[in-house]
GUNUGU-792470 format. One record per residue (C-alpha): residue number from 1; residue in three letters; x, y, z. Coordinates in nm, 4 decimals, decimal comma. Layout:
N
+-----+------+----------+----------+----------+
:  nr : rest :        X :        Y :        Z :
+-----+------+----------+----------+----------+
: NUM :  ALA :        X :        Y :        Z :
...
+-----+------+----------+----------+----------+
***
This chain:
125
+-----+------+----------+----------+----------+
:  nr : rest :        X :        Y :        Z :
+-----+------+----------+----------+----------+
:   1 :  MET :   0,5594 :  -0,6437 :  -0,3896 :
:   2 :  HIS :   0,8847 :  -0,7427 :  -0,1862 :
:   3 :  THR :   0,8579 :  -0,7929 :   0,1992 :
:   4 :  ARG :   1,1486 :  -0,8910 :   0,4617 :
:   5 :  ARG :   1,0109 :  -1,0351 :   0,7445 :
:   6 :  MET :   1,2574 :  -1,2428 :   1,0165 :
:   7 :  ASN :   1,6345 :  -1,2507 :   0,8163 :
:   8 :  ALA :   1,3836 :  -1,4288 :   0,5010 :
:   9 :  GLU :   1,3102 :  -1,3288 :   0,1948 :
:  10 :  ILE :   0,9096 :  -1,3078 :   0,1083 :
:  11 :  VAL :   0,8153 :  -1,1993 :  -0,2560 :
:  12 :  ASN :   0,4730 :  -1,1942 :  -0,4272 :
:  13 :  VAL :   0,4508 :  -1,1211 :  -0,7286 :
:  14 :  LEU :   0,0974 :  -0,9494 :  -0,8370 :
:  15 :  ARG :  -0,1039 :  -0,8904 :  -1,1840 :
:  16 :  ALA :  -0,3554 :  -0,6436 :  -1,2371 :
:  17 :  MET :  -0,6043 :  -0,8126 :  -1,3959 :
:  18 :  ILE :  -0,6328 :  -0,5386 :  -1,7311 :
:  19 :  MET :  -0,8622 :  -0,8148 :  -1,9687 :
:  20 :  LYS :  -1,1749 :  -0,5452 :  -1,8333 :
:  21 :  ALA :  -0,9902 :  -0,1973 :  -1,8856 :
:  22 :  PRO :  -0,6686 :  -0,2488 :  -2,0527 :
:  23 :  GLN :  -0,6808 :   0,1127 :  -2,1609 :
:  24 :  ASP :  -0,6753 :   0,2150 :  -1,8099 :
:  25 :  ILE :  -0,2728 :   0,1186 :  -1,8140 :
:  26 :  PRO :  -0,1347 :   0,4738 :  -1,9726 :
:  27 :  ALA :  -0,3486 :   0,6569 :  -1,7457 :
:  28 :  ILE :  -0,2406 :   0,5281 :  -1,4415 :
:  29 :  ILE :   0,0979 :   0,5040 :  -1,5211 :
:  30 :  THR :   0,0477 :   0,8716 :  -1,5954 :
:  31 :  ALA :  -0,0974 :   0,9040 :  -1,2362 :
:  32 :  ALA :   0,1827 :   0,7455 :  -1,0715 :
:  33 :  ARG :   0,4227 :   0,9827 :  -1,2835 :
:  34 :  ALA :   0,2527 :   1,2897 :  -1,0971 :
:  35 :  TYR :   0,3937 :   1,1581 :  -0,7893 :
:  36 :  LEU :   0,7213 :   1,1583 :  -0,8666 :
:  37 :  GLY :   0,9856 :   1,3661 :  -0,6197 :
:  38 :  ARG :   0,7727 :   1,3571 :  -0,3439 :
:  39 :  PRO :   0,9629 :   1,2689 :  -0,0069 :
:  40 :  TYR :   0,8662 :   0,9033 :   0,1415 :
:  41 :  ASP :   0,6096 :   0,8965 :   0,3985 :
:  42 :  ILE :   0,7353 :   0,7448 :   0,7122 :
:  43 :  ARG :   0,4308 :   0,8337 :   0,8906 :
:  44 :  TYR :   0,2014 :   0,6727 :   0,6230 :
:  45 :  ARG :  -0,0515 :   0,9572 :   0,5807 :
:  46 :  MET :  -0,2351 :   0,9732 :   0,2900 :
:  47 :  ASP :  -0,1519 :   1,3324 :   0,2126 :
:  48 :  ASP :  -0,0035 :   1,4734 :  -0,0958 :
:  49 :  GLU :   0,2771 :   1,6007 :   0,0758 :
:  50 :  HIS :   0,4946 :   1,2696 :   0,1079 :
:  51 :  ILE :   0,3756 :   0,9121 :  -0,0262 :
:  52 :  TYR :   0,4845 :   0,5573 :   0,0575 :
:  53 :  CYS :   0,4779 :   0,2484 :  -0,1669 :
:  54 :  SER :   0,1577 :   0,1000 :  -0,1188 :
:  55 :  GLU :  -0,0024 :   0,4868 :  -0,1403 :
:  56 :  LEU :   0,1381 :   0,4950 :  -0,4508 :
:  57 :  ILE :  -0,0205 :   0,2306 :  -0,6269 :
:  58 :  TYR :  -0,3681 :   0,2723 :  -0,4540 :
:  59 :  LYS :  -0,3698 :   0,6959 :  -0,5543 :
:  60 :  ALA :  -0,2584 :   0,6254 :  -0,9373 :
:  61 :  TYR :  -0,5435 :   0,3342 :  -0,9706 :
:  62 :  ARG :  -0,7751 :   0,5962 :  -0,7983 :
:  63 :  ASP :  -0,6705 :   0,8676 :  -1,0031 :
:  64 :  ALA :  -0,6657 :   0,7031 :  -1,3126 :
:  65 :  THR :  -0,9581 :   0,5005 :  -1,2600 :
:  66 :  GLY :  -1,2230 :   0,6520 :  -1,0217 :
:  67 :  GLY :  -1,1737 :   0,3207 :  -0,8571 :
:  68 :  THR :  -1,0368 :   0,1963 :  -0,5355 :
:  69 :  LEU :  -0,7412 :  -0,0730 :  -0,5072 :
:  70 :  GLY :  -0,7679 :  -0,2216 :  -0,1938 :
:  71 :  ARG :  -0,9160 :  -0,1736 :   0,1244 :
:  72 :  LEU :  -0,8101 :   0,1204 :   0,3151 :
:  73 :  VAL :  -0,7444 :   0,0896 :   0,7277 :
:  74 :  LYS :  -0,7289 :   0,2648 :   1,0262 :
:  75 :  LEU :  -0,3848 :   0,2370 :   1,2389 :
:  76 :  SER :  -0,6260 :   0,0686 :   1,5417 :
:  77 :  GLU :  -0,6931 :  -0,1960 :   1,3159 :
:  78 :  LEU :  -0,3369 :  -0,3107 :   1,2899 :
:  79 :  LYS :  -0,1022 :  -0,4544 :   1,5617 :
:  80 :  TRP :   0,0114 :  -0,0640 :   1,6044 :
:  81 :  GLN :   0,1199 :  -0,1492 :   1,9857 :
:  82 :  PRO :   0,4655 :  -0,3204 :   1,9353 :
:  83 :  PHE :   0,5649 :   0,0112 :   1,7805 :
:  84 :  ALA :   0,3938 :   0,2373 :   1,9962 :
:  85 :  LYS :   0,6858 :   0,4830 :   2,1768 :
:  86 :  LEU :   0,8238 :   0,4834 :   1,7986 :
:  87 :  ILE :   0,4777 :   0,6254 :   1,6553 :
:  88 :  GLU :   0,5230 :   0,8559 :   1,9835 :
:  89 :  GLU :   0,7970 :   1,0078 :   1,9086 :
:  90 :  MET :   0,7123 :   1,0316 :   1,5533 :
:  91 :  GLU :   0,3774 :   1,2014 :   1,6079 :
:  92 :  GLY :   0,5389 :   1,4058 :   1,8960 :
:  93 :  GLY :   0,1978 :   1,2705 :   2,0750 :
:  94 :  PRO :  -0,0622 :   0,9373 :   2,1237 :
:  95 :  PRO :  -0,0782 :   0,7291 :   1,8033 :
:  96 :  PRO :  -0,3230 :   0,8530 :   1,5691 :
:  97 :  LEU :  -0,5427 :   0,5630 :   1,6260 :
:  98 :  ASP :  -0,8251 :   0,6956 :   1,3438 :
:  99 :  ARG :  -0,5557 :   0,7931 :   1,0384 :
: 100 :  GLU :  -0,6332 :   0,5730 :   0,7706 :
: 101 :  MET :  -0,4012 :   0,3908 :   0,5326 :
: 102 :  ILE :  -0,3398 :   0,1256 :   0,2740 :
: 103 :  THR :  -0,1162 :  -0,1342 :   0,3736 :
: 104 :  PRO :   0,0789 :  -0,3484 :   0,1461 :
: 105 :  ARG :  -0,1095 :  -0,6724 :   0,2664 :
: 106 :  ASP :  -0,4695 :  -0,4675 :   0,2276 :
: 107 :  LEU :  -0,3140 :  -0,3462 :  -0,1674 :
: 108 :  ALA :  -0,2376 :  -0,7299 :  -0,2303 :
: 109 :  ALA :  -0,6047 :  -0,8281 :  -0,1331 :
: 110 :  ALA :  -0,7794 :  -0,6222 :  -0,4045 :
: 111 :  GLU :  -1,0141 :  -0,8006 :  -0,5764 :
: 112 :  GLN :  -0,8359 :  -0,6436 :  -0,9028 :
: 113 :  LEU :  -0,4730 :  -0,8152 :  -0,8654 :
: 114 :  VAL :  -0,3848 :  -1,1955 :  -0,8989 :
: 115 :  LEU :  -0,1329 :  -1,3961 :  -0,7116 :
: 116 :  VAL :   0,1173 :  -1,5055 :  -1,0119 :
: 117 :  TYR :   0,4077 :  -1,5866 :  -0,7548 :
: 118 :  SER :   0,5248 :  -1,6660 :  -0,4177 :
: 119 :  THR :   0,8334 :  -1,7690 :  -0,1731 :
: 120 :  PHE :   0,5331 :  -1,7096 :   0,0811 :
: 121 :  PRO :   0,4594 :  -2,0800 :   0,2162 :
: 122 :  LYS :   0,1106 :  -2,1870 :   0,0890 :
: 123 :  ARG :  -0,0543 :  -2,2831 :   0,3993 :
: 124 :  TYR :  -0,0070 :  -1,8642 :   0,5064 :
: 125 :  ARG :  -0,1409 :  -1,7842 :   0,1491 :
+-----+------+----------+----------+----------+
***
């Protein structure tokens, strides 16, 4: 996972703890490939017409294992207010505060993942 904030490079490398079910890996890869060719989802909808980065990982894991990876959150739980005007323009109306999505942060917090490398300062991890 790669994040760019305030002109600083922040890189977090996460590894799936696959000891319990290494046989799931080929199924997860196959499930991810099923989403190839879909356009990027700039509106962060959890539909299957478009897809965004964290959604791809979340859905591939879900489709292959039947489990969840991370926690879905609603837009209303996030700090969306600074982007209200942009969201309204993209949506053609008010922000969809009940829209569920998987964020990189919530995906990275999944109990099935372990942080193996980070350039983010330790005090903020």
